[in-house]
C-alpha positions in Angstrom: -0.1 0.0 0.2 1.6 3.3 -1.1 1.7 6.2 1.6 -1.0 9.2 0.6 0.3 12.6 0.7 -1.6 14.8 2.9 -2.5 18.2 1.6 0.2 21.0 1.3 3.1 18.3 2.2 5.8 18.1 -0.1 7.9 15.0 -0.9 11.2 15.0 -0.5 12.1 16.1 -3.9 9.9 18.9 -3.8 11.9 20.4 -0.9 14.6 23.0 -1.9 17.1 20.5 -0.1 15.1 17.3 -1.1 18.0 15.7 -2.8 19.3 14.2 0.4 16.2 12.9 1.6 14.4 9.3 1.0 10.9 10.3 2.6 8.7 13.2 3.1 9.0 15.2 6.3 6.5 14.0 8.5 3.2 16.2 8.8 3.5 17.2 12.1 7.3 18.3 11.7 6.6 20.1 8.6 4.0 22.3 10.5 6.2 22.6 13.5 9.0 23.9 11.9 7.7 26.2 9.4 8.1 29.9 10.0 6.0 31.2 7.1 3.4 31.7 9.1 5.3 34.7 10.9 8.1 35.4 8.7 5.9 36.2 5.8 5.9 39.8 7.3 9.5 39.9 5.7 8.5 39.4 2.3 9.3 43.1 1.2 12.5 43.2 2.6 13.2 39.8 1.2 12.5 40.8 -2.2 14.6 43.9 -1.8 17.6 42.1 -1.0 16.9 39.6 -3.7 16.8 42.2 -6.2 20.2 43.9 -4.8 21.9 40.1 -4.6 20.8 39.6 -8.7 22.0 43.0 -9.9 25.6 42.3 -8.2 25.5 38.9 -9.6 25.1 40.6 -13.0 27.6 43.0 -12.3 30.3 40.4 -11.5 29.3 38.2 -14.6 27.6 35.5 -12.7 24.3 36.1 -14.2 23.6 37.5 -17.7 21.9 41.0 -18.2 18.8 39.2 -19.5 18.7 36.8 -16.3 18.9 39.9 -14.0 16.4 41.5 -15.5 13.9 38.6 -15.6 14.5 37.9 -12.0 14.0 41.5 -10.9 10.5 41.7 -13.0 9.6 38.4 -11.8 10.4 39.5 -8.1 8.2 42.6 -8.7 5.6 40.7 -10.1 5.4 38.6 -6.9 5.4 41.6 -4.5 2.6 42.9 -6.3 0.4 39.7 -5.8 1.7 39.6 -2.2 0.3 43.1 -1.8 -2.6 42.5 -3.6 -3.7 39.5 -1.3 -3.5 37.2 -4.2 -0.2 35.3 -3.3 -0.5 31.7 -1.4 1.9 30.8 1.4 2.5 27.2 1.5 3.8 25.6 4.6 5.2 23.0 2.9 7.7 25.6 1.4 9.0 26.6 4.9 9.6 30.0 5.0 9.2 33.4 3.3 12.1 32.7 1.4 11.2 29.5 -0.3 7.8 30.6 -1.0 9.2 33.8 -2.8 11.7 31.7 -4.8 8.9 29.1 -5.7 6.7 31.4 -7.3 9.7 33.3 -9.1 10.0 30.1 -10.7 6.9 29.4 -11.7 6.6 32.9 -13.4 10.1 33.0 -15.4 11.2 29.2 -15.5 14.7 27.8 -14.5 16.2 31.4 -14.0 14.6 31.5 -10.8 16.8 29.1 -9.4 19.8 30.9 -10.6 18.7 33.6 -7.9 20.1 31.6 -4.9 23.8 31.5 -6.3 26.1 32.8 -4.1 23.8 32.9 -1.0 22.0 30.7 1.3 18.9 30.9 3.6 21.1 31.6 6.4 22.6 34.8 5.1 19.6 35.8 3.5 17.4 35.8 6.5 20.0 37.6 8.6 20.0 40.3 5.8 16.0 40.2 6.2 16.0 40.9 9.6 18.5 43.7 9.6 16.8 45.3 6.6 12.9 44.8 8.6 14.6 46.2 11.9 16.2 49.4 10.2 13.2 50.4 8.5 11.3 49.7 12.0 13.8 52.0 13.8 13.3 54.5 11.7 9.3 54.5 12.3 9.9 54.0 16.1 12.5 57.1 16.0 9.7 59.3 14.5 7.0 58.6 17.0 9.7 58.9 19.7 10.2 62.8 18.5 6.4 63.0 18.2 6.2 61.9 22.0 9.2 64.3 22.9 7.3 67.2 21.1 4.3 66.6 22.8 6.0 66.9 26.2 7.8 69.7 25.3 5.1 71.5 24.1 2.9 70.7 27.6 5.8 71.4 29.7 6.0 75.1 28.1 2.3 75.3 28.5 2.8 74.3 32.4 6.0 76.0 33.3 4.7 77.8 36.0 2.2 75.4 37.1 3.1 74.5 40.8 2.8 70.9 42.0 4.2 68.7 44.7 7.5 67.0 44.2 7.9 63.6 45.8 10.6 61.4 47.3 9.3 57.7 48.5 6.0 59.2 47.2 5.7 61.8 50.0 5.8 65.3 49.5 9.3 66.8 49.4 9.5 69.9 47.9 7.5 72.1 45.4 8.4 71.8 41.5 6.6 73.0 38.2 4.5 70.4 36.5 6.5 71.8 33.3 9.8 70.6 35.4 8.3 67.2 36.1 7.2 66.5 32.5 10.7 67.6 31.6 12.2 64.4 33.4 10.2 62.1 31.3 11.6 63.9 28.4 14.9 63.6 29.6 14.4 59.8 30.0 13.1 59.6 26.4 16.3 61.5 24.9 18.5 58.8 26.4 16.1 56.2 24.5 16.5 58.2 21.1 20.3 58.1 21.6 20.2 54.4 22.3 17.8 53.5 19.6 20.2 55.4 17.3 23.5 54.0 18.4 21.8 50.4 18.0 20.7 51.3 14.2 24.5 51.8 13.8 25.1 48.0 14.8 21.7 47.1 12.9 22.9 48.6 9.7 25.9 46.4 8.5 25.5 43.7 5.7 25.9 39.9 6.1 24.9 38.9 2.6 27.3 37.2 1.3 28.6 34.8 3.9 26.2 32.1 2.3 25.8 29.2 5.0 28.7 30.2 7.3 32.1 29.9 5.1 31.5 32.6 2.2 31.2 31.4 -1.2 33.1 30.2 -4.3 31.7 32.8 -6.5 33.2 36.3 -7.3 30.8 38.2 -5.4 31.3 42.1 -4.7 29.9 42.4 -1.3 30.5 46.0 -1.1 28.6 46.6 -3.7 25.6 44.8 -2.4 25.8 46.6 0.7 25.8 49.8 -1.2 22.8 48.8 -3.1 20.9 48.1 0.1 21.8 51.5 1.7 24.2 49.4 4.8 27.1 51.1 5.9 29.5 48.2 5.1 29.6 44.5 5.0 30.2 42.4 7.9 33.7 41.0 8.5 33.5 37.3 9.4 31.4 34.9 7.7 31.0 32.6 10.7 29.6 35.5 13.0 27.5 37.1 10.3 25.1 34.0 10.0 24.8 33.4 13.1 24.8 37.0 15.1 21.6 38.3 16.6 23.1 40.7 18.9 21.4 43.7 17.2 17.9 42.2 17.8 18.8 41.2 21.4 19.9 45.4 21.6 17.1 46.4 19.9 15.2 44.6 22.4 17.4 46.0 25.4 16.5 49.7 24.1 12.6 48.4 24.1 12.9 47.4 27.5 14.3 50.6 28.7 11.8 52.5 26.8 9.0 50.7 28.2 10.1 50.9 31.6 10.2 54.6 31.2 6.8 54.4 30.0 5.5 52.4 32.7 6.7 55.0 35.2 5.1 57.5 33.3 2.0 55.2 33.3 2.2 54.8 37.0 2.0 58.6 37.7 -0.7 59.2 35.4 -3.1 56.6 36.7 -2.1 58.1 40.1 -2.6 62.0 39.0 -5.9 60.8 37.5 -7.4 59.3 40.6 -9.8 60.9 42.7 -7.1 60.6 45.5 -5.0 63.1 43.6 -7.0 64.6 40.9 -4.1 66.2 39.6 -4.6 65.9 35.9 -7.8 65.0 33.3 -7.2 62.7 30.7 -9.0 62.9 27.5 -11.9 61.0 27.5 -10.9 59.0 24.1 -7.9 57.3 25.9 -10.4 56.1 28.9 -13.2 53.8 29.3 -15.8 53.3 31.6 -17.3 50.5 33.6 -19.9 48.2 33.0 -21.7 48.5 36.2 -20.5 51.5 37.3 -21.8 54.4 35.8 -19.2 57.3 37.7 -16.1 55.5 36.5 -13.3 57.0 33.9 -10.6 54.3 34.0 -7.4 55.4 32.7 -7.2 52.3 30.2 -3.9 53.6 27.8 -1.7 54.4 30.6 -2.7 51.2 32.5 -2.2 48.8 29.5 1.2 50.5 28.7 2.4 49.4 32.0 1.1 46.0 31.8 2.8 45.7 28.3 6.1 46.3 29.7 6.4 43.1 31.0 5.8 41.5 27.5 8.7 43.3 26.1 10.9 42.3 29.1 10.3 38.8 28.6 10.7 39.0 24.9 14.6 40.5 26.0 15.0 37.5 28.4 13.4 35.1 25.5 16.3 36.4 23.2 19.1 36.3 25.7 17.9 32.9 26.5 17.8 31.7 23.0 21.5 32.5 22.1 23.7 31.7 25.5 24.6 28.4 24.4 24.8 28.5 20.8 27.4 27.3 18.9 28.9 28.9 15.9 27.3 28.9 13.4 23.6 29.0 12.3 21.4 26.9 14.3 17.7 26.3 13.9 17.2 27.7 17.0 17.3 31.1 15.5 14.1 30.9 14.0 12.7 31.5 17.5 14.2 35.1 17.3 11.5 36.6 14.7 8.5 36.4 16.9 9.8 38.1 19.9 11.5 40.7 17.7 8.2 41.2 16.0 6.0 41.4 18.9 8.5 43.7 20.6 8.5 46.1 17.7 4.4 46.3 17.1 4.3 46.9 21.0 6.7 49.7 21.1 5.2 51.4 18.1 1.7 51.0 19.4 2.5 52.6 23.1 4.5 55.3 21.5 1.8 56.2 19.3 -1.0 55.9 22.0 1.7 58.3 24.4 2.5 60.8 21.4 -1.6 61.2 20.7 -2.6 61.2 24.4 0.3 63.5 26.1 -0.5 66.6 24.3 -4.1 66.7 25.3 -3.2 66.3 29.0 -4.9 68.9 30.9 -3.5 69.8 34.4 -5.6 70.9 37.3 -3.5 73.8 38.8 -5.2 74.7 41.5 -5.6 70.8 42.8 -1.6 70.6 42.5 -1.1 74.0 44.3 -3.0 72.9 47.0 -1.2 69.5 47.4 2.0 71.3 47.5 1.0 73.3 50.4 0.2 70.1 52.2 3.1 68.1 53.6 5.6 71.0 54.5 7.0 71.0 51.1 8.8 74.5 51.9 10.7 73.2 55.1 14.1 72.8 53.0 13.8 76.2 52.1 13.3 77.7 55.6 16.4 75.9 56.6 18.3 77.1 53.7 17.6 80.6 54.9 18.7 80.0 57.9 22.0 78.7 56.8 22.1 82.1 54.7 21.8 83.9 58.2 24.7 82.1 59.6 23.4 79.4 61.2 25.1 75.7 60.8 22.9 73.2 58.5 22.5 70.8 61.2 21.3 73.5 63.7 19.0 74.8 61.0 17.6 71.3 60.2 16.7 70.8 64.2 14.9 74.3 64.4 12.9 73.8 61.0 12.1 70.0 62.3 10.8 71.6 65.4 8.7 73.9 63.6 7.2 71.3 61.4 6.2 69.2 64.6 4.2 72.3 65.8 2.7 72.5 62.4 1.8 69.0 62.6 0.1 69.2 66.1 -1.7 72.7 64.9 -2.5 71.2 61.4 -1.1 74.3 59.7 1.9 74.7 57.0 4.7 76.9 58.0 3.7 79.2 55.5 0.5 80.1 57.9 2.4 80.4 60.7 3.1 84.0 62.4 6.3 85.6 62.5 6.1 85.6 66.1 5.4 82.0 65.9 8.1 80.9 63.6 10.5 83.1 66.1 9.7 80.6 69.2 12.2 78.2 67.1 14.7 80.7 66.2 15.3 84.6 66.7 17.4 84.4 63.3 14.1 84.3 61.4 12.8 87.7 60.4 10.4 89.1 58.4 11.6 88.1 55.0 11.3 84.5 55.6 7.9 84.8 54.3 9.5 85.4 50.9 11.1 81.9 50.5 8.1 79.7 52.5 5.7 80.4 49.6 5.2 78.1 46.9 6.5 80.6 44.2 9.3 81.9 46.4 10.6 78.3 46.6 10.4 77.2 42.8 11.8 80.6 41.7 14.5 80.1 44.3 15.7 77.1 42.1 17.1 79.3 39.2 19.8 77.7 37.9 20.6 74.8 35.1 18.7 71.8 35.6 16.4 73.5 38.4 12.5 73.9 38.5 12.9 77.7 38.3 9.9 78.5 35.6 12.3 80.5 33.4 14.6 77.5 33.5 12.1 75.3 32.6 11.3 77.7 29.5 15.1 77.7 28.5 15.1 73.8 28.9 12.6 73.4 26.5 14.2 75.6 23.9 17.0 74.1 23.9 15.4 70.7 23.6 13.6 72.0 20.6 17.1 73.1 18.8 18.0 69.3 19.3 
């Protein structure tokens, strides 16, 4: 009795590597090992790389000009079919590369089989991923700039808005809302620098490394690199096909970016709560409750905060994937794509949500001001005042501590005490003390580079815009 071939199950002779095998791949193994379900998103970059490869092969005499043109025309037709939704992806052809090559050969005949001369799927996929990630990095960089611009606009608008600054989530000193927003901006500056630094290592070309040792054909890797916009070809063929550092580095950038967005999210969730009531988030970025009609839930910040764990997990996944691999390429590396793809999608989505939402945040300035008056936020200003009058800081610290204890007992802020009451703790205190005990006096006094004074906030925004 003869074996019946299952649908979409290729015989060994139909596989690109089938000459060595005497029986077809097990149907489950075929599905289990196929990557076309997720790597088909690389089709554009795969075709772009193949066109450059064919162009180079013709230039060095491996292909004729006619063969090159036939391949390029065929690949352009395949791309049109994919983008029009007419392309049928086959699991039996394993991956995006063989699906495209098989369709190319159907279109133009035996010339299509010549495209793979001088390369392997090992260097082909490494090139495709780099082309894909380079493009996505540029998209992410633009969304990151859009979010930074939104933060700068909001910070400039709220440069004079006073709020409590916190340490340990306890009221510490008054700051301006604009200054607080610029702290977020600085985190994103570092993220943007990391992203651009990562791009430099993404933008090197492994094509030409072939399976692991290079090729015997007279290829011109520098030419192919120029055609594809790479800075240079890679230097070592073994490393070229097995390196995934660039993907790990990108996920490292993403994990830090998401950590920063998660910190933003935590503060937005707190500030939007009835207990803080510092800000109002636009309705279009919130949802309600199915049973509690009064609810307005900050779902976007909460979900971004939650997605941070997802991205962190992808970083650990890729680090673990590579930790014990011998040189050169191994099938393990097929597992690099789904974590990388999902990281890219998650980062883009979170940045878009924040870039759209941040400019529309409305500060509740009076609520922030009332909160800043609670918790004795100008206590340090009183200590500094005494030091400037000649008192040692430790003594000044003790004096202010006693004044605060009195304020706690009386439920009154330092700025609400009379001069006579303050003098009970030190005769050094004079009428001019009230200049430093006000919230405005406190923030204005910190008038230096990096300080919270409103004019410093505006100067910082101006500097940032130039960048």
